[in-house]
C-alpha positions as a Markdown table, in Angstrom:
| # | Residue | x | y | z |
|---|---|---|---|---|
| 1 | Met | -30.2 | -103.7 | 84.5 |
| 2 | Lys | -31.4 | -101.5 | 81.6 |
| 3 | Ile | -28.6 | -99.0 | 82.4 |
| 4 | Ile | -26.0 | -101.8 | 82.2 |
| 5 | Ser | -27.4 | -103.0 | 78.9 |
| 6 | Leu | -27.3 | -99.5 | 77.5 |
| 7 | Leu | -23.7 | -99.1 | 78.6 |
| 8 | Tyr | -22.8 | -102.4 | 77.0 |
| 9 | Leu | -24.4 | -101.2 | 73.7 |
| 10 | Phe | -22.4 | -98.0 | 73.7 |
| 11 | Leu | -19.2 | -99.9 | 74.5 |
| 12 | Leu | -19.9 | -102.2 | 71.7 |
| 13 | Ile | -20.5 | -99.4 | 69.3 |
| 14 | Asp | -17.4 | -97.6 | 70.3 |
| 15 | Thr | -15.3 | -100.8 | 70.1 |
| 16 | Lys | -16.5 | -102.1 | 66.7 |
| 17 | Ala | -17.9 | -98.9 | 65.2 |
| 18 | Gln | -20.6 | -101.1 | 63.8 |
| 19 | Val | -24.2 | -101.4 | 64.8 |
| 20 | Gly | -26.3 | -104.5 | 64.1 |
| 21 | Ile | -30.0 | -104.6 | 64.4 |
| 22 | Gly | -31.4 | -108.1 | 64.2 |
| 23 | Thr | -27.9 | -109.5 | 63.8 |
| 24 | Pro | -25.1 | -110.1 | 66.3 |
| 25 | Asn | -22.5 | -109.8 | 63.6 |
| 26 | Pro | -23.0 | -106.5 | 61.7 |
| 27 | Lys | -21.1 | -106.2 | 58.4 |
| 28 | Ala | -21.4 | -102.4 | 58.1 |
| 29 | Ala | -21.7 | -99.3 | 60.2 |
| 30 | Leu | -25.4 | -100.1 | 60.4 |
| 31 | Asp | -26.5 | -103.6 | 59.5 |
| 32 | Ile | -30.3 | -104.1 | 59.7 |
| 33 | Thr | -31.5 | -107.6 | 59.2 |
| 34 | Ser | -35.1 | -108.7 | 59.1 |
| 35 | Thr | -37.4 | -111.0 | 57.2 |
| 36 | Thr | -40.6 | -109.4 | 58.4 |
| 37 | His | -40.1 | -105.6 | 58.3 |
| 38 | Gly | -38.5 | -102.9 | 56.3 |
| 39 | Ile | -37.0 | -99.5 | 57.0 |
| 40 | Leu | -39.1 | -96.4 | 57.1 |
| 41 | Ile | -37.4 | -93.3 | 55.6 |
| 42 | Pro | -38.8 | -90.0 | 56.9 |
| 43 | Arg | -42.1 | -89.4 | 55.0 |
| 44 | Ile | -42.8 | -85.7 | 54.4 |
| 45 | Thr | -44.5 | -83.5 | 51.9 |
| 46 | Ala | -42.6 | -81.9 | 49.0 |
| 47 | Val | -42.9 | -78.5 | 50.6 |
| 48 | Glu | -41.6 | -79.8 | 53.9 |
| 49 | Ala | -38.7 | -81.5 | 52.3 |
| 50 | Glu | -37.7 | -78.3 | 50.4 |
| 51 | Ala | -38.0 | -76.4 | 53.7 |
| 52 | Ile | -35.3 | -78.5 | 55.4 |
| 53 | Ser | -32.6 | -76.1 | 56.6 |
| 54 | Ser | -29.1 | -76.8 | 55.1 |
| 55 | Pro | -29.8 | -80.4 | 54.0 |
| 56 | Lys | -26.7 | -82.7 | 53.9 |
| 57 | Leu | -25.3 | -84.4 | 50.9 |
| 58 | Gly | -27.0 | -87.7 | 50.4 |
| 59 | Glu | -29.9 | -86.9 | 52.8 |
| 60 | Leu | -32.9 | -89.0 | 51.8 |
| 61 | Val | -36.6 | -88.4 | 52.2 |
| 62 | Tyr | -39.8 | -89.9 | 50.8 |
| 63 | Ala | -42.0 | -87.1 | 49.3 |
| 64 | Thr | -45.7 | -87.8 | 49.8 |
| 65 | Thr | -46.8 | -85.0 | 47.5 |
| 66 | Asn | -45.7 | -83.5 | 44.2 |
| 67 | Thr | -46.4 | -79.9 | 44.8 |
| 68 | Gly | -42.9 | -78.6 | 45.4 |
| 69 | Ala | -41.0 | -76.1 | 43.2 |
| 70 | Thr | -38.4 | -78.9 | 42.5 |
| 71 | Ile | -39.9 | -82.0 | 44.1 |
| 72 | Asn | -42.7 | -82.6 | 41.7 |
| 73 | Lys | -43.2 | -86.3 | 42.0 |
| 74 | Ile | -44.2 | -88.6 | 44.8 |
| 75 | Gly | -41.3 | -90.9 | 45.8 |
| 76 | Phe | -37.8 | -91.0 | 47.1 |
| 77 | Trp | -35.7 | -87.9 | 46.8 |
| 78 | Tyr | -32.1 | -87.2 | 47.8 |
| 79 | Tyr | -30.0 | -84.1 | 48.2 |
| 80 | Asn | -26.9 | -84.1 | 45.8 |
| 81 | Gly | -25.3 | -81.2 | 47.6 |
| 82 | Thr | -27.0 | -78.5 | 45.4 |
| 83 | Val | -30.5 | -79.6 | 44.7 |
| 84 | Trp | -33.0 | -82.3 | 45.4 |
| 85 | Lys | -33.0 | -85.1 | 42.9 |
| 86 | Pro | -35.5 | -88.0 | 42.4 |
| 87 | Phe | -33.9 | -91.3 | 43.6 |
| 88 | Gly | -32.0 | -92.9 | 40.7 |
| 89 | Ala | -31.9 | -89.7 | 38.6 |
| 90 | Ala | -28.3 | -90.4 | 37.7 |
| 91 | Leu | -29.4 | -93.4 | 35.7 |
| 92 | Gln | -33.0 | -92.6 | 34.5 |
| 93 | Ile | -35.4 | -89.7 | 35.2 |
| 94 | Asn | -38.4 | -91.0 | 37.1 |
| 95 | Thr | -40.9 | -90.1 | 34.3 |
| 96 | Asp | -43.1 | -92.0 | 32.0 |
| 97 | Leu | -45.8 | -91.4 | 29.4 |
| 98 | Tyr | -48.4 | -91.0 | 32.1 |
| 99 | Asn | -46.9 | -88.4 | 34.4 |
| 100 | Gly | -44.5 | -86.3 | 32.5 |
| 101 | Asp | -42.5 | -85.5 | 29.4 |
| 102 | Gly | -39.3 | -87.3 | 28.6 |
| 103 | Thr | -36.7 | -88.1 | 25.9 |
| 104 | Leu | -36.1 | -91.6 | 24.6 |
| 105 | Ala | -32.5 | -92.6 | 25.1 |
| 106 | Ala | -32.8 | -95.4 | 22.6 |
| 107 | Asn | -35.4 | -97.4 | 20.5 |
| 108 | Arg | -38.2 | -98.7 | 22.6 |
| 109 | Thr | -40.7 | -101.4 | 22.0 |
| 110 | Met | -44.2 | -101.4 | 23.6 |
| 111 | Thr | -46.0 | -104.8 | 23.9 |
| 112 | Thr | -49.7 | -104.2 | 24.0 |
| 113 | Gly | -50.7 | -107.7 | 24.8 |
| 114 | Gly | -53.4 | -107.6 | 22.2 |
| 115 | Asn | -54.8 | -104.4 | 23.6 |
| 116 | Asn | -55.5 | -101.2 | 21.7 |
| 117 | Leu | -53.3 | -98.0 | 22.2 |
| 118 | Ser | -55.4 | -94.9 | 21.6 |
| 119 | Phe | -54.5 | -91.2 | 21.7 |
| 120 | Asp | -57.9 | -89.7 | 22.3 |
| 121 | Ser | -60.9 | -91.0 | 20.4 |
| 122 | Asp | -60.6 | -88.4 | 17.6 |
| 123 | Lys | -56.8 | -88.5 | 17.0 |
| 124 | Leu | -54.8 | -91.7 | 16.7 |
| 125 | Ser | -55.8 | -95.3 | 17.2 |
| 126 | Ile | -53.5 | -98.3 | 16.8 |
| 127 | Leu | -55.2 | -101.7 | 16.6 |
| 128 | Ser | -52.3 | -104.0 | 17.2 |
| 129 | Ala | -54.3 | -107.3 | 17.1 |
| 130 | Ser | -55.0 | -106.9 | 13.4 |
| 131 | Gln | -52.1 | -104.6 | 12.5 |
| 132 | Lys | -54.2 | -101.6 | 11.6 |
| 133 | Val | -53.7 | -97.9 | 12.2 |
| 134 | Gly | -56.5 | -95.4 | 12.3 |
| 135 | Leu | -56.3 | -91.7 | 12.1 |
| 136 | Gly | -59.5 | -90.1 | 13.3 |
| 137 | Asp | -61.0 | -93.6 | 13.3 |
| 138 | Asn | -61.3 | -95.9 | 16.4 |
| 139 | Thr | -62.2 | -98.9 | 14.2 |
| 140 | Pro | -59.7 | -98.9 | 11.3 |
| 141 | Glu | -60.6 | -101.3 | 8.5 |
| 142 | His | -57.2 | -101.1 | 6.6 |
| 143 | Thr | -53.6 | -101.1 | 7.5 |
| 144 | Leu | -53.8 | -97.3 | 7.4 |
| 145 | Asp | -57.3 | -95.9 | 7.6 |
| 146 | Ile | -57.6 | -92.1 | 7.6 |
| 147 | Asn | -60.9 | -90.5 | 8.3 |
| 148 | Gly | -60.5 | -86.9 | 7.2 |
| 149 | Asn | -58.5 | -84.7 | 4.8 |
| 150 | Thr | -54.8 | -85.5 | 4.2 |
| 151 | Arg | -52.1 | -83.1 | 3.0 |
| 152 | Ile | -48.5 | -83.9 | 2.2 |
| 153 | Arg | -46.2 | -81.0 | 1.4 |
| 154 | Asn | -42.7 | -80.1 | 0.5 |
| 155 | Leu | -41.6 | -83.5 | -0.8 |
| 156 | Ser | -38.1 | -83.2 | -2.3 |
| 157 | Asn | -38.7 | -85.7 | -5.2 |
| 158 | Gly | -42.1 | -84.7 | -6.4 |
| 159 | Asn | -45.7 | -85.2 | -5.3 |
| 160 | Val | -47.6 | -88.2 | -4.0 |
| 161 | Val | -49.7 | -89.8 | -6.7 |
| 162 | Ala | -52.0 | -92.8 | -6.7 |
| 163 | Leu | -50.9 | -95.6 | -9.1 |
| 164 | Ala | -53.4 | -97.8 | -10.9 |
| 165 | Asp | -53.5 | -100.4 | -8.1 |
| 166 | Gly | -54.1 | -97.6 | -5.5 |
| 167 | Thr | -50.5 | -97.6 | -4.2 |
| 168 | Leu | -49.2 | -94.1 | -3.3 |
| 169 | Ala | -45.9 | -93.2 | -4.8 |
| 170 | Ile | -43.7 | -90.2 | -5.2 |
| 171 | Gly | -43.5 | -88.6 | -8.6 |
| 172 | Pro | -44.7 | -85.8 | -10.7 |
| 173 | Lys | -48.5 | -85.6 | -11.2 |
| 174 | Val | -47.8 | -85.5 | -15.0 |
| 175 | Pro | -44.6 | -85.8 | -17.1 |
| 176 | Tyr | -42.5 | -82.7 | -17.3 |
| 177 | Gly | -43.3 | -80.7 | -20.4 |
| 178 | Thr | -47.0 | -81.4 | -20.4 |
| 179 | Val | -49.1 | -78.4 | -21.5 |
| 180 | Lys | -52.6 | -77.7 | -20.4 |
| 181 | Glu | -55.2 | -75.0 | -20.7 |
| 182 | Ser | -56.8 | -73.6 | -17.6 |
| 183 | Leu | -59.1 | -70.8 | -16.4 |
| 184 | Arg | -56.5 | -70.0 | -13.7 |
| 185 | Ser | -54.2 | -67.1 | -14.4 |
| 186 | Thr | -51.1 | -67.6 | -12.3 |
| 187 | Asp | -48.5 | -70.3 | -11.7 |
| 188 | His | -49.6 | -73.1 | -9.4 |
| 189 | Asn | -48.2 | -76.5 | -8.1 |
| 190 | Gly | -45.3 | -76.7 | -10.6 |
| 191 | Trp | -47.4 | -75.4 | -13.6 |
| 192 | Tyr | -45.9 | -72.2 | -15.2 |
| 193 | Arg | -47.8 | -69.8 | -17.4 |
| 194 | Leu | -46.6 | -69.7 | -21.0 |
| 195 | Asp | -46.2 | -65.9 | -21.1 |
| 196 | Gly | -42.7 | -65.4 | -22.7 |
| 197 | Arg | -40.9 | -64.8 | -19.4 |
| 198 | Ala | -37.1 | -65.5 | -19.0 |
| 199 | Val | -36.4 | -69.1 | -18.0 |
| 200 | Asn | -33.8 | -68.0 | -15.4 |
| 201 | Thr | -36.6 | -66.3 | -13.4 |
| 202 | Leu | -38.2 | -69.7 | -12.6 |
| 203 | Pro | -37.3 | -71.9 | -9.6 |
| 204 | Ala | -34.1 | -74.0 | -9.9 |
| 205 | Ile | -36.0 | -77.3 | -10.4 |
| 206 | Ala | -38.1 | -75.7 | -13.2 |
| 207 | Gln | -35.0 | -74.3 | -14.9 |
| 208 | Thr | -33.4 | -77.8 | -14.9 |
| 209 | Asn | -36.5 | -79.5 | -16.3 |
| 210 | Ala | -36.9 | -76.7 | -18.9 |
| 211 | Ala | -33.3 | -77.2 | -20.1 |
| 212 | Ala | -33.9 | -81.0 | -20.4 |
| 213 | Leu | -36.9 | -80.2 | -22.7 |
| 214 | Gly | -34.8 | -78.0 | -24.9 |
| 215 | Ile | -36.4 | -74.7 | -23.6 |
| 216 | Ser | -33.8 | -72.0 | -23.2 |
| 217 | Gly | -33.9 | -68.2 | -23.0 |
| 218 | Thr | -37.6 | -67.6 | -22.6 |
| 219 | Leu | -40.8 | -69.6 | -22.4 |
| 220 | Ile | -43.1 | -69.5 | -25.4 |
| 221 | Asn | -45.6 | -66.7 | -25.2 |
| 222 | Ala | -48.9 | -68.5 | -26.0 |
| 223 | Asn | -51.0 | -65.3 | -25.8 |
| 224 | Asn | -53.5 | -65.3 | -28.7 |
| 225 | Leu | -52.1 | -68.6 | -30.1 |
| 226 | Leu | -53.9 | -71.8 | -30.9 |
| 227 | Ile | -52.2 | -75.2 | -30.2 |
| 228 | Lys | -51.7 | -77.7 | -32.9 |
| 229 | Gln | -49.6 | -80.9 | -33.3 |
| 230 | Gly | -46.2 | -80.5 | -34.9 |
| 231 | Ala | -42.6 | -79.9 | -34.1 |
| 232 | Ala | -42.2 | -79.2 | -30.4 |
| 233 | Leu | -41.8 | -75.5 | -29.4 |
| 234 | Ala | -42.4 | -74.3 | -33.0 |
| 235 | Thr | -44.6 | -71.3 | -33.6 |
| 236 | Gly | -46.0 | -69.7 | -36.7 |
| 237 | Gly | -49.1 | -68.7 | -38.7 |
| 238 | Ser | -51.2 | -65.6 | -38.5 |
| 239 | Ser | -54.6 | -64.7 | -37.3 |
| 240 | Asn | -55.4 | -62.8 | -40.6 |
| 241 | Ile | -55.0 | -63.6 | -44.3 |
| 242 | Ala | -55.2 | -61.5 | -47.5 |
| 243 | Leu | -56.9 | -63.0 | -50.6 |
| 244 | Leu | -54.9 | -62.8 | -53.8 |
| 245 | Arg | -56.2 | -63.5 | -57.4 |
| 246 | Ala | -54.7 | -67.0 | -57.2 |
| 247 | Asn | -56.9 | -67.7 | -54.2 |
| 248 | Leu | -60.0 | -67.1 | -56.2 |
| 249 | Pro | -61.7 | -69.9 | -58.3 |
| 250 | Asn | -61.3 | -69.7 | -62.1 |
| 251 | Tyr | -64.7 | -68.8 | -63.7 |
| 252 | Asn | -66.0 | -66.4 | -66.4 |
| 253 | Met | -68.0 | -63.3 | -65.3 |
| 254 | Thr | -71.0 | -62.6 | -67.6 |
| 255 | Gly | -73.4 | -59.7 | -67.9 |
| 256 | Val | -76.1 | -57.9 | -70.1 |
| 257 | Thr | -75.8 | -54.4 | -71.5 |
| 258 | Ser | -78.6 | -52.2 | -72.9 |
| 259 | Ala | -79.1 | -51.6 | -76.6 |
| 260 | Val | -77.9 | -48.0 | -76.3 |
| 261 | Ala | -74.7 | -48.8 | -74.5 |
| 262 | Asp | -71.7 | -47.0 | -76.0 |
| 263 | His | -69.9 | -49.3 | -78.5 |
| 264 | Thr | -68.2 | -49.3 | -81.9 |
| 265 | His | -69.1 | -51.3 | -85.1 |
| 266 | Ser | -66.5 | -51.7 | -87.9 |
| 267 | Val | -67.2 | -52.6 | -91.6 |
| 268 | Leu | -65.0 | -54.0 | -94.3 |
| 269 | Ser | -64.6 | -53.0 | -97.9 |
| 270 | Gly | -67.3 | -54.4 | -100.3 |
| 271 | Gly | -65.4 | -54.1 | -103.6 |
| 272 | Gln | -62.4 | -52.9 | -105.5 |
| 273 | Asn | -63.8 | -49.4 | -105.9 |
| 274 | Met | -65.4 | -49.2 | -102.4 |
| 275 | Asn | -63.5 | -48.5 | -99.2 |
| 276 | Ala | -64.8 | -48.0 | -95.7 |
| 277 | Val | -64.3 | -44.5 | -94.3 |
| 278 | Ala | -62.4 | -44.1 | -91.0 |
| 279 | Ser | -65.6 | -43.9 | -88.9 |
| 280 | Gly | -66.6 | -47.3 | -90.2 |
| 281 | Asn | -70.2 | -46.3 | -91.0 |
| 282 | Ala | -69.9 | -45.4 | -94.8 |
| 283 | Phe | -68.1 | -46.4 | -98.0 |
| 284 | Ile | -66.1 | -44.3 | -100.4 |
| 285 | Val | -67.1 | -44.9 | -104.1 |
| 286 | Arg | -64.4 | -44.4 | -106.7 |
| 287 | Ala | -64.6 | -44.3 | -110.5 |
| 288 | Gly | -62.2 | -46.9 | -111.4 |
| 289 | Arg | -59.0 | -46.0 | -109.7 |
| 290 | Gly | -59.7 | -42.3 | -110.0 |
| 291 | Thr | -60.7 | -39.8 | -107.5 |
| 292 | Val | -63.6 | -40.1 | -105.1 |
| 293 | Ser | -66.9 | -39.5 | -106.9 |
| 294 | Ser | -69.2 | -39.9 | -103.9 |
| 295 | Thr | -69.7 | -41.2 | -100.4 |
| 296 | Val | -72.4 | -43.7 | -99.7 |
| 297 | Gly | -73.8 | -44.3 | -96.2 |
| 298 | Val | -74.1 | -47.8 | -94.9 |
| 299 | Thr | -76.9 | -49.0 | -92.5 |
| 300 | Leu | -75.8 | -51.8 | -90.2 |
| 301 | Thr | -78.2 | -54.2 | -88.5 |
| 302 | Thr | -78.7 | -53.9 | -84.7 |
| 303 | Ala | -77.9 | -57.5 | -83.9 |
| 304 | Pro | -75.1 | -59.0 | -85.9 |
| 305 | Ala | -72.6 | -61.1 | -84.0 |
| 306 | His | -70.1 | -58.8 | -82.3 |
| 307 | Val | -68.1 | -58.4 | -79.0 |
| 308 | His | -68.4 | -55.8 | -76.3 |
| 309 | Thr | -65.5 | -55.2 | -73.9 |
| 310 | Gly | -65.4 | -53.3 | -70.6 |
| 311 | Asn | -64.2 | -53.1 | -66.9 |
| 312 | Ile | -66.2 | -53.9 | -63.8 |
| 313 | Ala | -65.0 | -52.3 | -60.6 |
| 314 | Ser | -65.3 | -54.6 | -57.5 |
| 315 | Gly | -65.3 | -51.7 | -55.0 |
| 316 | Gly | -63.1 | -53.7 | -52.6 |
| 317 | Thr | -60.3 | -52.3 | -50.4 |
| 318 | Gly | -58.2 | -55.4 | -50.0 |
| 319 | Ala | -59.0 | -55.8 | -46.2 |
| 320 | Thr | -57.6 | -59.0 | -44.5 |
| 321 | Leu | -60.0 | -61.7 | -43.2 |
| 322 | Asn | -59.9 | -62.8 | -39.6 |
| 323 | Ile | -59.7 | -66.6 | -39.7 |
| 324 | Ile | -60.0 | -67.2 | -35.9 |
| 325 | Pro | -63.2 | -69.1 | -35.3 |
| 326 | Glu | -65.7 | -68.4 | -32.5 |
| 327 | Ser | -63.8 | -69.5 | -29.4 |
| 328 | Ile | -63.4 | -69.3 | -25.6 |
| 329 | Thr | -60.0 | -68.1 | -24.3 |
| 330 | Tyr | -57.9 | -70.0 | -21.7 |
| 331 | Thr | -54.5 | -69.6 | -20.1 |
| 332 | Tyr | -51.8 | -72.1 | -21.2 |
| 333 | Phe | -49.4 | -73.7 | -18.6 |
| 334 | Ile | -46.4 | -76.0 | -18.9 |
| 335 | Tyr | -45.5 | -78.4 | -16.1 |
| 336 | Leu | -41.9 | -78.0 | -15.0 |
| 337 | Gly | -42.1 | -79.2 | -11.4 |
| 338 | Gln | -41.6 | -77.4 | -8.1 |
């Protein structure tokens, strides 16, 4: 009886070229119908699957391990005529965040269902329930809570600054053209030393801002200069000054001489027939208008009112005075951006 049934099955297959399992009316070469069972594809290890000799196009296996050179995930794999591929690879690679790397083909949205998404306890924590993000903080208290140092570099439009309300914004730390003194000696963070260098040696952004400020040719050389308010970019003055007579106050110089100091006294004629001699210390007596009859000496008192004149040498050499007060030296910088 079993032989007759088997022969009947072969005749049926040969006649219809269709095989039905669980159905008398197969709709395909193999039509398996069941409401209680499935189909078991050969279950083999990744190494065993890759060891199949001359696999056929479309051959299907279920890899029970992920240790193969190509088959590196557990699941269904098929042979595409050249290499083993994970089932469905033509549409989407069978990878996710938890078992491999991948590339997003489009924007994706993750719904956390009120749960937290963390990338290690010391790296990134997103608390979705209260819309807070913590960096280095598992319990963020603000929309962005950073526990640690923060550095932002190479911004094209300036630097990040904190506004009065605490908002971070992009802009220069200070307005272009601001001058400061510093104990630093070299350019830094958009600040350029006022050392008289050519403007065209500065970065492009600094050249542009310098031109907008009216600085062309060279920067001011602030070496040994003091800063004062006045016309922008103007320089002048000197560190030394020479005193002239006009700089001195107007006052009379007085002094005392000894009684024997060299000086001259003069006398005037005492009468018609008396004339002072040239030396001023005697009179010539004449008889009428005649010839000289005698010379009479005259004794002068030691203290009549009279004037002494003379020169007093200062002993000076006309050296200039240093008018720079006691000070501490700095380096001056101008902010032109970076």
